C-alpha positions, 0 to 999 in steps of 0.5 A: 500500500506504499504506492498509495501514500502521499510523500509525507506518509511515505517519509513517516513510514520509512523513517528509521524511528518507525520501528514497526515499519523497519521490521516490516521492511526487513521482512519485505526486502528479504522476501523480495530477495528470495522471490527474485532468487528463485524466479525465472529471471534473476535480479541484478547482483547490485540490487540483490546486494543492496536488498541484503544490506538494507535488511541488515541495516534495518535490523541492526538499527533496531533497539535490542528489545525489537531485534527478536522480530527480525531474526529470520530476515537477518539470519537469512542474510548471513546463511544464504550462499548467494548472499556472500556474492 
């Protein structure tokens, strides 16, 4: 639904202080990366690397009390063989 947001709403949603959004975005980015990696057409390597770094950045900027909510996407960035390339 981000495509229906006006610029102010989108800015608020993507703000680093919006912890709920950062958690949702980390999951969305990892799912996007996974879907691209198994689809018929592989994504661009730079896009893949960027998505993985975004997941890591979002996860690591969360307070320690919220990191449990991003264990899956953060763990995937560390354990996928393709993530290292």
